[in-house]
C-alpha positions as MATLAB code, in Angstrom:
seq = 'MHIKKNFMDNIFNIIMDVKYKSKDNVKIRMDIKEYCRQKNMELVTTIDDKIMKPKASYYFTLEKIKINM';
ca = [
      -2.512  -13.079   17.383;
      -0.810  -14.516   14.318;
       0.333  -11.224   13.211;
       2.163  -10.719   16.602;
       3.630  -14.057   16.520;
       4.940  -13.657   12.961;
       6.406  -10.344   13.856;
       8.256  -11.561   16.811;
       9.597  -14.648   14.984;
      10.918  -12.334   12.178;
      12.615  -10.037   14.674;
      13.899  -13.068   16.713;
      15.329  -14.666   13.404;
      17.035  -11.388   12.361;
      18.757  -10.659   15.758;
      19.885  -14.202   16.344;
      20.892  -14.502   12.597;
      19.198  -17.755   11.839;
      20.299  -18.948    8.589;
      17.652  -19.339    5.927;
      14.786  -17.632    8.115;
      16.432  -14.060    8.623;
      15.003  -11.400    6.400;
      18.533  -10.142    6.153;
      19.664  -11.346    2.663;
      21.842  -10.319   -0.495;
      19.000   -8.705   -2.083;
      18.240   -6.580    0.885;
      21.998   -5.608    1.185;
      22.125   -4.704   -2.629;
      19.135   -2.386   -1.843;
      20.772   -0.810    0.993;
      23.725    0.193   -1.116;
      21.575    1.855   -3.568;
      19.136    3.425   -1.363;
      20.483    3.948    2.029;
      24.245    4.335    1.531;
      25.421    2.795    4.658;
      29.025    1.638    4.057;
      28.892   -0.600    7.003;
      25.934   -2.660    5.807;
      27.089   -2.956    1.985;
      28.115   -6.226    0.566;
      31.965   -6.985    0.230;
      33.902   -8.640   -2.345;
      36.747  -10.837   -1.314;
      40.036  -11.416   -3.186;
      38.591  -14.689   -4.537;
      35.491  -12.986   -6.006;
      33.118  -14.173   -3.282;
      30.441  -11.892   -1.894;
      30.420  -11.504    1.807;
      27.749  -10.059    3.903;
      29.228   -8.448    6.963;
      27.375   -8.678   10.176;
      25.334   -5.981   11.038;
      25.603   -4.103   14.536;
      22.297   -5.378   15.795;
      23.210   -9.118   15.529;
      24.269  -10.884   18.559;
      27.810  -12.092   18.867;
      28.346  -15.812   19.727;
      29.326  -15.050   23.222;
      25.957  -13.177   23.812;
      24.044  -16.000   22.205;
      25.530  -18.549   24.605;
      24.982  -16.287   27.683;
      21.193  -15.931   26.700;
      20.348  -19.482   26.058;
];
């Protein structure tokens, strides 16, 4: 039972992009760049040298989150 709950919690946190609970972080994005070569998932460096993590295609938009709540 606990394995199912933990699994579902992790999936929910990833899809809803819950801050500090999602498994999608900077280290994983660096690995994606190295191993998967998916350009749409790679980290982006802005003009002022900040690292930005673009939203993945499986995240809900703000409108979808409001509809589902």
